[in-house]
C-alpha positions as CSV (number, residue, x, y, z in Angstrom):
1,Q,77.6,95.9,91.6
2,V,81.2,96.7,90.4
3,K,83.1,93.9,89.4
4,L,87.1,94.4,88.5
5,V,88.9,91.5,87.3
6,E,92.8,91.8,86.7
7,S,94.6,89.7,84.2
8,G,98.2,89.3,82.3
9,G,99.9,88.4,85.2
10,G,103.1,86.6,85.3
11,L,107.0,86.2,84.9
12,A,109.2,88.8,83.1
13,R,112.0,88.9,82.1
14,P,114.5,92.6,83.3
15,G,114.7,95.2,80.7
16,G,111.2,93.6,79.4
17,S,108.2,94.7,78.8
18,W,104.0,93.2,80.1
19,R,100.6,94.6,79.9
20,L,98.7,94.0,82.6
21,A,94.3,94.3,81.6
22,C,91.5,94.8,83.8
23,A,87.9,94.3,82.6
24,A,85.0,96.5,84.5
25,S,81.8,95.5,84.6
26,G,78.1,96.8,86.7
27,C,79.4,100.5,86.7
28,P,79.9,103.4,84.2
29,F,83.2,102.6,83.5
30,S,83.1,106.0,81.2
31,S,82.3,108.1,84.3
32,F,85.2,107.5,86.6
33,A,88.9,107.5,87.5
34,M,90.8,104.6,87.8
35,S,94.1,103.1,89.4
36,W,96.7,100.5,89.5
37,Y,98.3,100.1,92.8
38,R,100.8,97.0,93.4
39,Q,101.7,95.6,96.8
40,A,105.3,94.2,96.9
41,P,106.2,91.6,99.1
42,G,106.1,92.7,103.1
43,Q,105.1,95.5,101.5
44,E,102.1,98.1,101.9
45,R,99.6,98.6,98.9
46,Q,101.2,101.7,96.7
47,L,99.5,104.1,94.1
48,G,101.2,103.1,91.0
49,A,99.2,105.0,88.1
50,S,96.2,106.4,87.8
51,I,93.7,107.8,84.7
52,T,90.7,110.0,84.8
53,E,87.5,109.8,83.1
54,S,88.9,111.0,79.5
55,G,92.2,109.2,79.7
56,A,93.7,112.6,80.0
57,N,96.7,113.8,82.6
58,P,97.6,110.0,83.6
59,Y,99.5,110.3,87.1
60,Y,102.4,107.9,87.6
61,A,104.4,107.4,91.2
62,D,108.3,108.3,90.5
63,S,108.9,104.7,90.9
64,V,107.4,103.6,87.5
65,A,107.1,107.5,85.3
66,G,108.7,106.9,82.7
67,R,108.0,103.3,82.5
68,F,104.6,102.7,82.9
69,G,102.1,104.3,80.6
70,I,97.9,103.5,82.0
71,S,95.4,103.6,79.0
72,R,91.3,102.7,79.3
73,D,89.4,101.9,76.2
74,N,85.5,103.1,77.7
75,V,84.0,101.2,74.8
76,W,85.1,97.9,76.0
77,N,85.1,99.1,79.7
78,M,89.3,97.6,80.0
79,L,91.7,99.4,81.9
80,Y,95.2,98.8,81.1
81,L,99.3,99.1,82.5
82,Q,102.1,98.8,79.9
83,M,105.3,98.1,82.0
84,N,108.6,98.2,80.2
85,N,112.2,98.3,80.7
86,L,110.9,96.0,83.9
87,K,113.1,96.1,87.1
88,P,112.7,92.6,89.7
89,E,111.4,95.7,92.5
90,D,108.6,95.7,90.3
91,T,107.6,92.4,91.6
92,A,104.7,92.5,93.2
93,V,100.7,92.2,93.1
94,Y,98.7,94.4,90.7
95,Y,95.6,95.7,91.5
96,C,93.3,98.1,89.8
97,Y,90.9,100.5,91.5
98,A,87.6,102.2,91.4
99,S,87.7,105.0,93.6
100,R,84.5,106.4,93.6
101,F,83.2,102.8,94.2
102,A,86.0,101.8,96.4
103,T,86.3,98.6,95.1
104,W,89.4,96.3,94.2
105,G,90.0,93.7,91.7
106,Q,91.4,90.1,92.9
107,G,95.1,91.4,91.6
108,T,97.3,89.6,89.2
109,Q,100.7,88.8,90.6
110,V,104.0,89.8,88.2
111,T,107.6,88.7,88.6
112,V,110.2,90.1,87.6
113,S,113.6,88.1,87.6
114,S,116.2,86.5,85.2
């Protein structure tokens, strides 16, 4: 059974940096693409970034391009999201997602506020 567990949420300051992590288990992690989604209050869940099996050619939504970085460690079955130059509008619950298995993590809250 595939399981994804996010961690690292918290309160960040505008202009600051934060890093999220997602631990995967029960699956051949290195064999499929992974994504980070986020859901702001009152809004639909939206794709923020995705990464291929090898880590090449990451994709970023316009709203986070140039500020966020997605990466993965296929040895430790970990997915990461480095968030820089944070803005209040980045406040959301962040989810990791494995589309191949249609599996979501439980989400982790990031709040950007001064």
